[in-house]
Backbone as JSON Lines, residues from 0, in Angstrom:
{"i":0,"aa":"X","n":[-27.17,-14.4,53.51],"ca":[-26.67,-15.16,53.81],"c":[-28.19,-14.64,55.09]}
{"i":1,"aa":"X","n":[-28.95,-16.44,55.55],"ca":[-29.19,-15.35,56.97],"c":[-29.04,-16.07,58.26]}
{"i":2,"aa":"X","n":[-30.0,-15.23,58.86],"ca":[-29.62,-15.33,61.13],"c":[-29.27,-17.05,60.78]}
{"i":3,"aa":"X","n":[-29.93,-17.78,60.61],"ca":[-29.66,-18.95,61.36],"c":[-28.3,-19.36,60.63]}
{"i":4,"aa":"X","n":[-27.8,-19.53,59.04],"ca":[-26.73,-19.59,58.47],"c":[-25.37,-19.36,59.08]}
{"i":5,"aa":"X","n":[-25.83,-17.7,59.44],"ca":[-24.58,-17.25,59.92],"c":[-24.42,-17.87,61.57]}
{"i":6,"aa":"X","n":[-24.84,-17.99,62.38],"ca":[-24.84,-18.83,63.19],"c":[-24.47,-19.97,63.39]}
{"i":7,"aa":"X","n":[-24.81,-20.7,62.01],"ca":[-24.07,-22.27,62.32],"c":[-22.53,-22.26,61.67]}
{"i":8,"aa":"X","n":[-22.51,-20.78,60.94],"ca":[-20.93,-20.97,60.22],"c":[-19.94,-19.95,61.55]}
{"i":9,"aa":"X","n":[-20.24,-19.23,62.09],"ca":[-20.23,-18.73,63.39],"c":[-19.56,-20.08,64.81]}
{"i":10,"aa":"X","n":[-20.26,-21.13,64.63],"ca":[-20.94,-21.98,66.26],"c":[-19.28,-23.15,65.13]}
{"i":11,"aa":"X","n":[-19.35,-23.32,64.26],"ca":[-18.76,-24.41,63.29],"c":[-17.15,-23.38,63.45]}
{"i":12,"aa":"X","n":[-17.29,-21.74,62.95],"ca":[-15.96,-21.8,63.29],"c":[-15.24,-21.93,64.56]}
{"i":13,"aa":"X","n":[-15.84,-21.71,65.7],"ca":[-15.63,-21.53,66.94],"c":[-14.95,-22.97,66.66]}
{"i":14,"aa":"X","n":[-15.48,-23.53,66.43],"ca":[-15.29,-25.51,67.11],"c":[-14.06,-25.86,66.83]}
{"i":15,"aa":"X","n":[-13.1,-25.07,65.11],"ca":[-11.95,-25.01,64.56],"c":[-11.46,-24.73,64.96]}
{"i":16,"aa":"X","n":[-11.35,-23.73,65.32],"ca":[-10.64,-22.26,66.61],"c":[-10.18,-23.43,67.73]}
{"i":17,"aa":"X","n":[-11.15,-24.35,68.42],"ca":[-11.08,-24.71,70.03],"c":[-10.12,-25.5,68.66]}
{"i":18,"aa":"X","n":[-10.73,-27.14,68.02],"ca":[-9.57,-28.19,67.84],"c":[-8.26,-27.41,67.84]}
{"i":19,"aa":"X","n":[-7.83,-26.36,67.32],"ca":[-6.37,-26.04,66.2],"c":[-5.73,-25.31,67.79]}
{"i":20,"aa":"X","n":[-6.97,-24.46,68.92],"ca":[-6.14,-24.47,69.84],"c":[-5.54,-25.74,70.46]}
{"i":21,"aa":"X","n":[-6.53,-26.51,70.68],"ca":[-6.43,-27.94,71.59],"c":[-5.05,-28.55,71.23]}
{"i":22,"aa":"X","n":[-4.69,-28.6,69.31],"ca":[-3.69,-29.39,69.03],"c":[-2.58,-28.23,68.92]}
{"i":23,"aa":"X","n":[-2.26,-27.22,69.17],"ca":[-1.37,-26.1,69.34],"c":[-0.89,-26.5,70.67]}
{"i":24,"aa":"X","n":[-1.63,-26.72,71.81],"ca":[-1.8,-26.95,73.19],"c":[-1.08,-28.28,73.56]}
{"i":25,"aa":"X","n":[-1.57,-29.3,72.73],"ca":[-0.71,-30.66,72.84],"c":[0.62,-30.86,72.55]}
{"i":26,"aa":"X","n":[0.74,-30.22,71.2],"ca":[2.55,-29.98,70.54],"c":[2.7,-29.14,71.74]}
{"i":27,"aa":"X","n":[2.5,-28.19,72.01],"ca":[3.77,-27.28,73.12],"c":[3.39,-28.12,74.15]}
{"i":28,"aa":"X","n":[2.96,-28.99,74.93],"ca":[2.94,-29.84,75.87],"c":[3.62,-31.45,75.16]}
{"i":29,"aa":"X","n":[3.98,-31.44,74.49],"ca":[4.92,-32.56,74.33],"c":[6.58,-32.07,74.23]}
{"i":30,"aa":"X","n":[6.19,-30.49,73.14],"ca":[7.59,-30.16,72.41],"c":[8.75,-29.08,73.62]}
{"i":31,"aa":"X","n":[7.48,-28.67,74.52],"ca":[7.9,-27.77,75.28],"c":[7.74,-25.73,74.83]}
{"i":32,"aa":"X","n":[7.51,-26.35,73.31],"ca":[7.23,-24.37,72.63],"c":[6.28,-24.85,71.9]}
{"i":33,"aa":"X","n":[5.56,-23.77,71.84],"ca":[4.56,-24.01,70.52],"c":[5.19,-23.86,69.27]}
{"i":34,"aa":"X","n":[4.72,-24.37,68.03],"ca":[5.45,-24.91,66.71],"c":[5.59,-23.39,66.35]}
{"i":35,"aa":"X","n":[7.1,-23.4,65.73],"ca":[6.77,-22.09,65.2],"c":[6.09,-21.92,64.33]}
{"i":36,"aa":"X","n":[6.05,-20.95,63.86],"ca":[5.13,-20.4,63.15],"c":[4.87,-20.87,61.48]}
{"i":37,"aa":"X","n":[6.48,-21.33,60.83],"ca":[7.25,-21.63,59.85],"c":[8.13,-22.29,60.05]}
{"i":38,"aa":"X","n":[8.86,-23.17,59.64],"ca":[9.93,-24.03,58.91],"c":[11.12,-23.72,58.49]}
{"i":39,"aa":"X","n":[12.49,-23.57,58.4],"ca":[12.79,-23.45,57.77],"c":[14.34,-24.25,57.32]}
{"i":40,"aa":"X","n":[15.0,-23.6,56.19],"ca":[15.71,-24.84,55.21],"c":[17.44,-23.93,56.5]}
{"i":41,"aa":"X","n":[18.18,-24.95,56.38],"ca":[18.81,-24.03,56.56],"c":[19.96,-23.05,55.79]}
{"i":42,"aa":"X","n":[19.37,-22.57,54.61],"ca":[19.82,-21.56,53.59],"c":[18.63,-20.29,53.79]}
{"i":43,"aa":"X","n":[17.19,-20.86,54.75],"ca":[16.35,-20.03,54.93],"c":[15.62,-19.53,54.44]}
{"i":44,"aa":"X","n":[15.21,-20.89,53.99],"ca":[13.5,-21.13,52.65],"c":[12.74,-21.48,53.85]}
{"i":45,"aa":"X","n":[11.56,-21.06,53.41],"ca":[10.66,-21.31,54.24],"c":[10.17,-22.64,53.72]}
{"i":46,"aa":"X","n":[10.33,-23.84,54.65],"ca":[9.73,-24.3,54.41],"c":[7.85,-25.55,54.41]}
{"i":47,"aa":"X","n":[7.45,-24.74,56.22],"ca":[6.34,-25.34,56.71],"c":[6.12,-25.01,57.43]}
{"i":48,"aa":"X","n":[4.65,-24.57,57.74],"ca":[3.83,-24.12,58.46],"c":[3.19,-24.52,59.98]}
{"i":49,"aa":"X","n":[3.12,-23.84,60.96],"ca":[2.81,-24.32,61.8],"c":[1.64,-25.36,61.59]}
{"i":50,"aa":"X","n":[0.63,-25.08,60.9],"ca":[-0.42,-26.44,60.08],"c":[-0.07,-27.59,60.09]}
{"i":51,"aa":"X","n":[0.62,-27.75,59.43],"ca":[1.86,-28.7,59.33],"c":[2.08,-28.99,60.14]}
{"i":52,"aa":"X","n":[2.77,-28.78,61.38],"ca":[3.45,-29.89,61.9],"c":[2.05,-30.0,63.51]}
{"i":53,"aa":"X","n":[1.03,-29.39,63.28],"ca":[0.34,-30.13,64.25],"c":[-0.65,-30.78,63.47]}
{"i":54,"aa":"X","n":[-0.49,-31.44,62.5],"ca":[-0.92,-32.69,61.72],"c":[-1.67,-33.41,62.38]}
{"i":55,"aa":"X","n":[-0.51,-33.87,62.82],"ca":[-1.18,-35.81,64.5],"c":[-1.61,-34.85,65.17]}
{"i":56,"aa":"X","n":[-2.03,-33.84,65.78],"ca":[-2.39,-33.58,67.03],"c":[-3.99,-33.06,66.52]}
{"i":57,"aa":"X","n":[-4.03,-33.04,65.26],"ca":[-5.49,-33.35,64.59],"c":[-5.76,-34.71,64.69]}
{"i":58,"aa":"X","n":[-5.42,-35.52,64.84],"ca":[-5.77,-36.86,63.84],"c":[-5.21,-36.81,62.32]}
{"i":59,"aa":"X","n":[-4.47,-36.3,61.31],"ca":[-4.14,-36.04,60.38],"c":[-3.39,-36.86,60.41]}
{"i":60,"aa":"X","n":[-2.6,-38.02,60.91],"ca":[-1.1,-38.43,60.65],"c":[-1.06,-39.1,59.38]}
{"i":61,"aa":"X","n":[-2.01,-39.41,58.61],"ca":[-1.92,-40.29,57.0],"c":[-1.78,-38.56,56.6]}
{"i":62,"aa":"X","n":[-2.18,-37.09,56.47],"ca":[-0.8,-36.86,56.05],"c":[-0.05,-35.79,56.1]}
{"i":63,"aa":"X","n":[-0.13,-35.98,57.76],"ca":[1.42,-35.48,57.73],"c":[2.51,-36.48,57.46]}
{"i":64,"aa":"X","n":[2.47,-37.94,56.93],"ca":[3.13,-38.95,56.78],"c":[3.63,-38.78,54.67]}
{"i":65,"aa":"X","n":[2.76,-37.43,54.49],"ca":[2.77,-37.74,53.06],"c":[3.95,-36.28,52.95]}
{"i":66,"aa":"X","n":[3.95,-35.64,53.99],"ca":[4.71,-34.19,53.83],"c":[5.96,-34.43,53.98]}
{"i":67,"aa":"X","n":[6.99,-34.24,53.37],"ca":[8.45,-34.38,53.36],"c":[9.29,-32.94,54.13]}
{"i":68,"aa":"X","n":[9.51,-33.05,55.55],"ca":[9.93,-31.97,56.15],"c":[10.98,-31.4,55.77]}
{"i":69,"aa":"X","n":[11.92,-32.13,55.35],"ca":[13.18,-31.51,54.65],"c":[13.25,-30.66,53.38]}
{"i":70,"aa":"X","n":[11.85,-30.64,52.75],"ca":[11.69,-30.0,51.1],"c":[10.59,-28.94,52.24]}
{"i":71,"aa":"X","n":[10.48,-27.8,50.5],"ca":[9.13,-27.11,50.77],"c":[8.03,-27.66,50.54]}
{"i":72,"aa":"X","n":[6.8,-26.59,51.43],"ca":[5.92,-27.27,51.07],"c":[5.04,-27.49,49.42]}
{"i":73,"aa":"X","n":[6.0,-26.85,48.87],"ca":[4.96,-26.67,47.42],"c":[6.06,-27.04,46.57]}
{"i":74,"aa":"X","n":[7.06,-28.22,47.32],"ca":[8.17,-29.29,46.16],"c":[7.22,-30.07,45.49]}
{"i":75,"aa":"X","n":[7.75,-31.13,44.28],"ca":[7.16,-31.83,43.82],"c":[6.93,-33.06,44.58]}
{"i":76,"aa":"X","n":[7.87,-32.99,45.86],"ca":[7.43,-33.96,46.79],"c":[6.29,-33.92,47.43]}
{"i":77,"aa":"X","n":[5.82,-32.83,47.84],"ca":[5.14,-32.59,49.01],"c":[3.58,-32.16,48.54]}
{"i":78,"aa":"X","n":[3.52,-31.99,47.27],"ca":[2.48,-31.24,46.23],"c":[1.14,-32.3,46.94]}
{"i":79,"aa":"X","n":[1.06,-33.67,46.63],"ca":[0.3,-34.74,47.06],"c":[-0.3,-33.9,48.48]}
{"i":80,"aa":"X","n":[0.23,-33.52,49.27],"ca":[-0.43,-33.16,50.99],"c":[-0.42,-31.83,51.08]}
{"i":81,"aa":"X","n":[0.08,-31.21,49.63],"ca":[-0.16,-29.27,49.83],"c":[-1.11,-29.53,48.77]}
{"i":82,"aa":"X","n":[-1.84,-30.4,48.08],"ca":[-3.25,-30.36,47.82],"c":[-4.43,-30.61,48.04]}
{"i":83,"aa":"X","n":[-4.01,-30.98,49.43],"ca":[-5.52,-31.31,50.86],"c":[-5.06,-29.83,51.77]}
{"i":84,"aa":"X","n":[-6.66,-29.88,52.3],"ca":[-6.48,-29.4,53.46],"c":[-7.11,-29.45,54.64]}
{"i":85,"aa":"X","n":[-7.16,-29.98,55.68],"ca":[-8.5,-30.27,56.5],"c":[-9.88,-29.74,56.63]}
{"i":86,"aa":"X","n":[-10.62,-30.26,57.06],"ca":[-11.31,-28.97,57.19],"c":[-11.52,-28.56,58.45]}
{"i":87,"aa":"X","n":[-10.66,-28.5,59.24],"ca":[-10.43,-27.76,60.54],"c":[-10.05,-26.93,60.0]}
{"i":88,"aa":"X","n":[-9.2,-26.75,58.91],"ca":[-7.94,-25.18,58.88],"c":[-9.32,-24.37,57.55]}
{"i":89,"aa":"X","n":[-10.59,-25.27,57.44],"ca":[-11.62,-24.39,56.22],"c":[-12.22,-22.97,56.82]}
{"i":90,"aa":"X","n":[-12.4,-22.36,56.36],"ca":[-13.82,-21.73,57.27],"c":[-14.75,-22.51,57.08]}
{"i":91,"aa":"X","n":[-16.26,-22.06,57.69],"ca":[-17.17,-22.85,57.12],"c":[-18.03,-22.61,56.07]}
{"i":92,"aa":"X","n":[-17.41,-21.52,55.43],"ca":[-17.92,-21.03,54.0],"c":[-17.32,-21.15,52.74]}
{"i":93,"aa":"X","n":[-16.18,-21.78,53.15],"ca":[-15.14,-22.16,52.49],"c":[-15.35,-23.13,51.35]}
{"i":94,"aa":"X","n":[-14.67,-23.21,49.47],"ca":[-14.33,-24.1,49.23],"c":[-13.69,-25.18,49.95]}
{"i":95,"aa":"X","n":[-13.95,-26.46,49.42],"ca":[-13.1,-27.54,49.83],"c":[-11.81,-28.1,49.03]}
{"i":96,"aa":"X","n":[-11.67,-26.91,47.68],"ca":[-11.01,-27.49,47.45],"c":[-9.0,-26.61,47.4]}
{"i":97,"aa":"X","n":[-9.13,-26.48,48.71],"ca":[-8.19,-25.11,48.75],"c":[-7.03,-26.44,49.13]}
{"i":98,"aa":"X","n":[-5.86,-25.33,49.55],"ca":[-4.54,-25.98,49.97],"c":[-4.18,-24.74,51.27]}
{"i":99,"aa":"X","n":[-3.13,-25.63,52.01],"ca":[-3.05,-25.21,53.2],"c":[-2.11,-23.44,52.87]}
{"i":100,"aa":"X","n":[-2.27,-22.58,51.96],"ca":[-1.23,-21.33,51.86],"c":[-2.99,-20.87,51.61]}
{"i":101,"aa":"X","n":[-4.4,-21.39,52.43],"ca":[-5.38,-20.71,51.52],"c":[-6.22,-21.24,52.89]}
{"i":102,"aa":"X","n":[-5.94,-21.21,53.67],"ca":[-6.89,-21.9,54.98],"c":[-7.02,-20.34,55.74]}
{"i":103,"aa":"X","n":[-8.03,-20.29,56.94],"ca":[-8.32,-19.85,57.45],"c":[-8.29,-19.29,58.55]}
{"i":104,"aa":"X","n":[-7.73,-19.88,59.14],"ca":[-6.79,-19.82,60.37],"c":[-5.31,-19.33,60.57]}
{"i":105,"aa":"X","n":[-5.11,-17.96,61.5],"ca":[-4.02,-17.9,61.15],"c":[-2.84,-17.76,62.64]}
{"i":106,"aa":"X","n":[-1.91,-17.35,62.61],"ca":[-1.5,-17.37,64.38],"c":[-0.99,-15.67,64.53]}
{"i":107,"aa":"X","n":[-1.07,-15.65,65.34],"ca":[-0.76,-14.01,65.57],"c":[0.91,-14.0,65.9]}
{"i":108,"aa":"X","n":[1.55,-13.44,65.61],"ca":[3.11,-13.13,65.48],"c":[3.36,-12.66,65.97]}
{"i":109,"aa":"X","n":[4.4,-12.07,66.5],"ca":[4.88,-10.68,66.61],"c":[6.05,-10.76,67.85]}
{"i":110,"aa":"X","n":[6.17,-9.11,68.32],"ca":[5.99,-8.4,70.07],"c":[5.16,-9.11,70.76]}
{"i":111,"aa":"X","n":[5.39,-9.82,71.73],"ca":[4.42,-9.73,72.71],"c":[2.96,-10.86,72.88]}
{"i":112,"aa":"X","n":[3.78,-11.68,71.38],"ca":[2.87,-12.67,71.22],"c":[3.28,-14.23,71.62]}
{"i":113,"aa":"X","n":[3.1,-15.4,71.8],"ca":[3.49,-16.62,71.58],"c":[4.54,-17.23,70.77]}
{"i":114,"aa":"X","n":[4.28,-16.01,69.31],"ca":[4.89,-16.74,68.68],"c":[5.89,-15.04,68.2]}
{"i":115,"aa":"X","n":[6.96,-14.87,68.73],"ca":[7.74,-14.11,68.46],"c":[9.03,-14.13,67.66]}
{"i":116,"aa":"X","n":[9.99,-13.19,66.91],"ca":[10.92,-13.13,65.97],"c":[11.82,-14.29,66.35]}
{"i":117,"aa":"X","n":[12.11,-14.37,67.65],"ca":[13.43,-14.91,68.36],"c":[12.59,-16.86,68.18]}
{"i":118,"aa":"X","n":[11.74,-16.63,68.29],"ca":[11.32,-18.01,68.42],"c":[10.11,-18.27,69.33]}
{"i":119,"aa":"X","n":[9.24,-19.26,69.21],"ca":[7.8,-19.72,69.95],"c":[8.32,-20.17,70.86]}
{"i":120,"aa":"X","n":[7.31,-19.4,72.31],"ca":[7.23,-19.53,73.46],"c":[6.77,-20.61,73.84]}
{"i":121,"aa":"X","n":[7.18,-21.17,75.18],"ca":[6.54,-22.52,75.84],"c":[5.44,-22.24,76.69]}
{"i":122,"aa":"X","n":[4.74,-22.99,76.83],"ca":[3.28,-22.64,78.0],"c":[3.85,-21.97,79.51]}
{"i":123,"aa":"X","n":[5.07,-22.79,79.84],"ca":[5.31,-22.08,80.93],"c":[6.31,-20.56,80.39]}
{"i":124,"aa":"X","n":[5.97,-20.18,79.91],"ca":[6.34,-18.76,79.7],"c":[4.9,-18.09,79.11]}
{"i":125,"aa":"X","n":[4.14,-18.59,79.82],"ca":[2.43,-17.44,79.3],"c":[2.29,-16.83,80.8]}
{"i":126,"aa":"X","n":[2.48,-15.13,80.8],"ca":[2.52,-14.22,82.32],"c":[0.95,-14.13,82.1]}
{"i":127,"aa":"X","n":[-0.15,-14.12,80.99],"ca":[-1.14,-14.15,80.67],"c":[-2.0,-15.09,81.64]}
{"i":128,"aa":"X","n":[-2.8,-14.55,82.17],"ca":[-4.08,-15.86,82.34],"c":[-4.38,-16.46,80.71]}
{"i":129,"aa":"X","n":[-4.47,-17.31,81.19],"ca":[-4.25,-18.52,79.49],"c":[-5.64,-18.55,78.94]}
{"i":130,"aa":"X","n":[-7.11,-18.11,79.43],"ca":[-7.59,-17.48,79.13],"c":[-7.79,-16.12,77.62]}
{"i":131,"aa":"X","n":[-7.06,-15.12,78.59],"ca":[-6.29,-13.91,77.83],"c":[-5.85,-14.08,76.87]}
{"i":132,"aa":"X","n":[-5.01,-15.48,76.5],"ca":[-3.69,-15.63,75.42],"c":[-4.5,-16.17,74.32]}
{"i":133,"aa":"X","n":[-3.94,-14.86,73.58],"ca":[-4.51,-15.43,71.75],"c":[-3.74,-16.32,70.95]}
{"i":134,"aa":"X","n":[-4.26,-17.84,70.57],"ca":[-3.5,-18.56,69.76],"c":[-3.43,-18.28,68.67]}
{"i":135,"aa":"X","n":[-4.63,-18.2,68.47],"ca":[-5.21,-18.3,66.78],"c":[-6.29,-17.79,66.36]}
{"i":136,"aa":"X","n":[-6.26,-17.17,65.05],"ca":[-7.09,-16.55,64.79],"c":[-7.9,-16.77,63.71]}
{"i":137,"aa":"X","n":[-9.66,-15.8,63.06],"ca":[-10.16,-16.66,62.05],"c":[-9.7,-15.47,61.2]}
{"i":138,"aa":"X","n":[-9.63,-15.55,59.36],"ca":[-9.64,-14.35,59.13],"c":[-9.0,-14.83,57.47]}
{"i":139,"aa":"X","n":[-9.59,-13.84,56.82],"ca":[-10.02,-14.03,55.02],"c":[-8.41,-14.56,54.77]}
{"i":140,"aa":"X","n":[-8.31,-15.48,53.5],"ca":[-7.11,-15.92,53.47],"c":[-6.29,-15.19,52.01]}
{"i":141,"aa":"X","n":[-5.11,-14.88,52.17],"ca":[-4.52,-13.84,51.79],"c":[-4.4,-14.59,50.87]}
{"i":142,"aa":"X","n":[-4.96,-15.18,49.23],"ca":[-4.26,-15.57,48.34],"c":[-4.63,-14.47,47.0]}
{"i":143,"aa":"X","n":[-3.93,-13.91,46.19],"ca":[-4.15,-12.98,45.26],"c":[-4.58,-13.26,43.78]}
{"i":144,"aa":"X","n":[-5.51,-13.05,43.53],"ca":[-6.33,-12.57,42.81],"c":[-5.39,-13.25,41.28]}
{"i":145,"aa":"X","n":[-6.4,-14.02,39.7],"ca":[-5.15,-14.1,38.96],"c":[-4.53,-13.15,38.17]}
{"i":146,"aa":"X","n":[-5.22,-12.07,38.56],"ca":[-4.28,-10.66,37.7],"c":[-3.49,-10.33,38.63]}
{"i":147,"aa":"X","n":[-3.56,-10.46,40.13],"ca":[-2.03,-10.2,40.96],"c":[-1.38,-11.41,41.11]}
{"i":148,"aa":"X","n":[-1.17,-12.3,40.23],"ca":[0.11,-13.07,40.14],"c":[0.89,-13.14,39.42]}
{"i":149,"aa":"X","n":[-0.15,-12.47,38.34],"ca":[1.45,-12.15,37.04],"c":[2.35,-11.09,37.09]}
């Protein structure tokens, strides 16, 4: 990859991070807290990630409305939505036929973050300078290879 392509990818990825951060902040402004890293059913089963919850804040209302939030993301009822991923969640050099669980942007979770195990914090609970607070990071999708799936 040449330097120009690399700079374009970096700039595009930064724009994606900024759009996602804006959506997370808008969600927090409306809901009082940042979205949970994932929602769960009463039995503890994981249902949907934060990525689905902020879709309306990214202008993806149509896609958001295709999800049944009371069923797992990979249930038959949700597969039409789960098979699509908004471009903002894709790394600029990613394939466009990825699914939500293959996105390139992740929350930082755990103690000392906005997303501890006890649940997400609200904007008023941020004690650091807001410009020093990490909301989302770029990473390589954690998708097992075909040989690891068996």
